[in-house]
N, C-alpha and C positions, 0 to 999 in steps of 0.2 A: 038442476038440469033434468028434464024429463027423459024417460026411457027412449022415446022416439028420436028426440033431438040428439041424444048422446050417440046412438048408433048411426044416425044419419051423418054425423060428423066423421065417424070412422069410415063409412062407405065412401064419403066424399074424398077422404084421404087416399083410400085404395084406388080410386079412379085416376089418381095422378101419380101412380107408382112409376110410370115411365119417365117422368121428369123430376121426381123427388131427388133431393140431394143427400138426405140423411141415411143413417144406417138402418138396416132391416132388423127389427127386434121382435122376437116371439114372446108374447106374454101368456104364460101358462097358469091357469087357475083351476080351482076344484069346486066351483059353485054349481049348484044343481040346475040353475037356469040362467039365462042371459041377464035377467033383471038384477040378480044379486051381484053381478060383477060391477054394477054401477057404483058401488061403494068405493071403488078405486078410480072414479071418473076424473077427479081433479088431478091425480097423479098421471093418468094416461093422457089427459089434455096437455099437461106440461111436456110430456115426452113427445107428443105429436106436434104441438104448436111451437113451443119454445125451442126444442132441440131438433125439430124437423125429422124425427125418426119415422120409419115406416113400421107402424105397429100392427101386429097380427095377434088377435085374441083367440086363444084355443083352450078348451078344457083338457085336462090331463087324461080324461076318459074318452076323448074324441079319437076314433080309430084313424082319422086322417092326419094326426099329428106326426110330422116328419121334419126333422131339422138336419138330416144327413143325406147327401146325395147317394146314388146307387153304388158308387165305388167306395163309399165310407171314408174316403181320404179328404173330402171337402165338405163344407157346410152349406146348407141352403140359406141360413140366416146368419147375421153377424153376431148378435147377442141374444141371450135368453134371460127373461125375468120369470121367476117362479114364486107364486104366492103360496101360502100354507097348503099342504096336501094332506087331506084327511083320509083319503082312500088308501087301501093296502095293496090290492092286486090291480096292476095296470098292465094289460097285455101288450099295449103299444109303446110302452116306455119302460126302460130299465137303466140301471146304473152304468152298464157298459156303453150304452149309447151316449149318455151324458159325459162319460169319461172320454169317449172318442171325439165328441164335439169339442171338448176342452183341449184335447191334444192337437186337434186340427187348427187351433188358434182362436176358438170361440171363447167368449167371456160370459160369466153368469152372475146374476144378482139373485140371491135366494133369501126369501123371508119365511120365518117360522112363526109358530104360536103354540100355546100350551095345548091346543086341541089337535095338533098334528099327529098323525098315526105313527106307531113305532116301527112298522115294517113297510117302508115305501122306498122306491128307488132313489129319491132325492136324499133321504137320510143315509142310505147306504153309500151314495156318492160322496157325501160329506165325511162319512166315516173313513173312506179310503184316503181322504186328504189329511185326516188327523183331527177333524172337528167332530165332536160328539154331542149333538143337541140332546137335551133332556127328554125322557119318555113322555108319552101322552098323559095329560092331566097333571103334570108337574109344573107348578107355577112359581115364578120368582116373586118373593115378597120382601118388603122392607119393614123390619121390626122396629126401626126408629120412628116410623110413621104409622104406628098402630096396626101392624100386620096387614098392610094394604098391598094389593098387587098393582096399584097405580104408582109407577116408579118415576122419580125425578132424578135425572142423571145430569151431573154438573162437575165443574172443577177438575180434580185429578182423576176422575173416572174415565176421561177421554185419554187414550194412551198413545195416539199416533197423530201428530200434527200434519204429516204429509197426506194423510187420508182425510181427516177432518181437523181443520186448523182451530185450535183453542189455546193458543199461546197466551192470550190475555186473560184466560180463565173467566170469560164473560158469557159463555154459551151454556145452554141447558136444553135438554129434550125430555119429552114425556112418553112413557111406554105403558101399555096395559096388557095384562095376561101374557107376559113375556116368557119365553123359553130361555134357558141358560145352557151353555155348552162348556164341556171340558175340552181342552186342546192338548195336542201332542207337543213334544219338545222340538219338533222340526223348526229349523231356521226359516223355512218358507212360509210359516204361519205368522200372520201379523195380528196380534190382539188390537181391537179398536176401542171397545168399551168393556170395562170389567165391573163386577159387582162391588158394592161397598162392603165395609166391615159388618154392616148390620143387615145384609141381604142373604137370603138362602133360597135355593130352588128345591122344592119338595112337594109331595102329595099328602102331607099331614102325617104320614106314617114313615116314609123313607126320604132321605135327603140325597139329592143328586149332586148339588154343588153348594158348598158353604163358603160364605165370605168371599175373599179374594181369589179363591180357586175357580170361581165361575166367571164366564164371560157372556155379555149380552150381544156382542157383535165381534166378528173376527173375519179375517181375510186370508187368502192363500194365493201365492204367486209362484209359478214354476220358473225354470231357468230360461224359458222362451218368453217370459214376461206376460204369459196368459194369466188372467186374474179371475178369482172367485171371491165374492163378498157375501157373507152370511149375517143376517140381522135377526135377532130373536123375537121380534114382534112386527106384525104387519100393520099395527096401529099407525105407524109413521106414514103409510101411503093411503090410509082411508080418508074420506072426505071430512070426517070428524076430527081426525088427529093430525092431519098434515099441516094445519095452521096453528097448532098449539106450540107455544114457546118457540124453539128453533128447530122444530121437527122438519120443516120443509128445507131449510138450509142444510140440515144433516143428511137427509135422504138424497138431496140433490148432489152433495159432494160425494157421498158413497157411490151413487150411480155413475158419476163422472169418473171416479177412480176405477170402478169395476170395468167400465167400458174404455179404459185407456185414454181418457180425455184430460187427465191431470197427473202430475207426479211421474211423468215419463221423461227421463233424461235423454236428451238428443245430443249425440256426439257428431259435431259437424267437421271435426278434423282431428287426426292423430298422426303426428309425424316426428321424426328425429333427424338430426343432421350433425355433421362435424363442424367444429369451430377451430379455424386455423388462426393462431395469433402471429401477427407480423410485428417485428421489433425494429427499432431504428438503430443507428450506428452505436448508440450508447447503451443498447441492451434494454431500453424501456419499451413497453407495449405501445405500439403506434396505431394498430388497426386490427379488427377481427373480421375474418372472411368466412362466410357460410359455404360449406361444401357438402352437397348431398351425396348419399351413399352411391347413387347411380353414376356420379362423376368420379368418385374415388372411394374404393372399399375401405371400411374401417380396419385399423390395425391396433395392436395393443397400445394402451396408454394415450390414445387419441382423446381430445376433449370433445364431448358430445353434449347436446341439449335435447330434451324431449318436450314437445308441446301437446297439449290437449285442449280442444275447443268444445265447450259443453254449454247447453241451455236446458232449462226445465220447462216442460209443457204446463202452462197455466190453465188453458181452456181451449175449447174448439167452438167457434161461434156457429151460428145457425147456417151459415153458408158453407161450413166445412173447413174454414180457414183456421190453422193452428196459431195460437197466441202463446208466445214464449216469454219467459222472464229469466233474468240472471240467476244462476245457481251458486250459492256461496257455501263453501265447505273448507275445512282445514284438515281433513283426514283422508284426502285422496292420495294414494301412494303409487309410485312406479316401481316395477321390479325388473331387474336385469338378471336373467337366470339361464343356466344351462340345464342342470337337473334340479339343483337347489338354487335359490337366489344368491347371486354374488352381491348385489346391491338392492336395498329397499329404501327409496328416497321419497320424501314428502313433496308434493306439488304445491306451489304457491300461486296465488292469484296475481295476474298482471295488473298493476295499478292503472294502466291506461285502457285496458280492455276487460270488461267484466265477464267475458266468455272464455278468456284465455288463461289456462293454468300451465305452469312450466316448472321444470326441475332446476333450471340454471345449469351452467356448464359443469361437467364432472368428467374425470378421467376414466376411460375404460380399464378394466382389470388387466393385469399382466398375465393374461391367459388366452391363448388362441383357441378357436373352436366355433361352434354354431350356438348362438345365443338367441333368447327370446326377449324382445322388448314388449313388456306387458303391463296393462293397467286393468285391474279387476276391482270393481267397486260395488258392494252389495250392502244396502241399508234397508231396514224394514219400512215399507211404504213407498219406496222408490223403485223404479225399474232398474234392472241390473245392467252394469256396464262391464263388458269383457272384450277389450280390444288388444290385439297383439300383432307383432311383426317379427318374423324370424330372419336374422341376418348373420352372416359369417364375420368373425373377427380374425384377421390373419396375423401371423407372426411377422417380426421385422425381417426384411431382407438383409443380407450381409453388408450391403452398402448403406443401410439406414441406421446401423448402430453408430453411436457417437464415437469419434476418434478418441484415442487415449489422452491426447493433449487437451481435449475439450472437457475432460472430467477432472475437476479440481482435486478430488481425493486421490487421483493417480499421480499427481505432480510429485509427491514425495518419493514414490517408487521409481518414476522416470528419472528424477534427480539422482537417486541412489545408483541406478544402472549406469548413467553417464559418468557419475563420480567414480565408480569402480573402474569403468573403461579408461577414463582419463588417468586415474592413478596408476593403472596397469601400464599404460603407455609411458607415463613419466618414469615409472619404476624401470621399465626396460631400457629407456634412453639413459637414465642415470647409471644403470648397471653396466651398460656398454661403455659409457664415458669413463666411469670411475674404476673399471676393472684394470689390474696390473698386467702389463704385457710380458710374456715369457718367450724368450728366444729359443728356438729349437735348432741347434747346430748339428749337422750330420757327422757321424763318427766314421773315420777311415777304417778300411779292412785290416790294415796292419796293426792298428791300435787294438782292434778287437782280438787279433791273435795273441798279442802280448798280454 
C-alpha cells in the first residue's frame, strides 16, 4: 500500500465520523514522520475496515493529543492503542492522564519493544498497575534456539484461554526483539504469555527476567472491568509480522479482549423466591408454589431457591451487535450472609436452559435479621460478577409455631402429663371411695362434768 493511498483511506474514514457505528480509538505512536507509521498499515486497516473503529493517528509528541475532556471525568475517545514509545520527556502526556482515562472507563492496548525508553509515562503507568517491562536494550532470547531474539511461542506458554484460546495446543506466534515483564502478585493481573525454561531477558551483562519468572504478555482488569493489555513486542502488528504463524489471530483476540468485546459475562437475571410445599391428606408432597418476597416476606426455615441467568460475550460484529454464547462453569457459588456467610452453596446448570444456574431449594437459617443474597464470581480473564440483594428474614409469629400435638417428639411428654393427671384423679376418687367413715357423736354437758 502506497503512502498516499494509506492516508487517503484514513481521511475517507474521518469524513464519515458522523455516521460511523464503531468505537473511537486513539492510536498513539512515536514515529518521526507519518511515512514510518505505514508499517502498521495492515493492522490499522483491520481496525477500521473489519471492526469499523474510528481510528485517530497521533504522535505522542503531538501537542494536540488530548483524550480527556475538560472536566477530566469523561473521555474523548473510547479506547487507546499505544505503540512502543522511545521518547522520554513528553510534555503533553503523563501517567496521571493515562490513569484518569483508565479510571473513567477507557481501555488500553499497549505494545512495547526492546528499544522502548526507560523513563516514559506509559512505562510508569504500567508500573502503577504492577507490570514492570524490562529496561531499554534488554532483549528476550531463546537459548534453545541458538541465542536468537526471534521467539516462537506455543503450547503451554499461553496461560489464559479466556483471552487467547489455545485449549487444543495448536496455536503458535512469532515475536522479534521482545521485551519481558515482571509482574506483581495482584489478583487483578492476568498473565497471558510467559517465557519458556530456556528464555531470558538481558542486555548481555545483567538479567531482568530469567526463565518462567518473565512474561511476554500480561493484562490488568480493575473491579469495574476496565482493561489494559500489554504485549512485549510490536512485531505482531507490523506488516511483516502480522501474517506470520497465528500472529494475526493472537493480536485480534488480545484487542477484542482489551476493548471488552469478548470474555464479558453478562448477567441477564438474578432472583430468589420462596417455595411453598403443598401436601395432600396423606402427608405426601402434592405441589410446589412459588411465592416472591414482595408477596410474602421470608421467615426463618422457609424453603428458598436462587436463580442466576448468565451468558458470555463471544464477539461484537461490525454493526455493533453483541454475539453471546453459553457459559459453562461448575465453580459458581451463592452466599447467604449477615456479617459472615451462613451458607455457601454451589450453583448447578439447568439441563433445559444453558443460561440458567440455580441453587435448588434450601431452608433459610433459624436466625432472623437482615441478610445479603450474594453471588461474587472472579476468574482471571473474565469480567467480574458481583450481584447481591439485601432482604430481611423475620422470626416466627406466636401463631406460626407448630402446636405441641403436631410435634411427634413431644408426644411422650404430653402422654406423661395426661397420665399423671389421670392417675391423680383416679387416686382421689379411690381415696374417697375406700376411706373408712368415722362417726362423730356429740357429748352431753353432764357427762363432761362427771
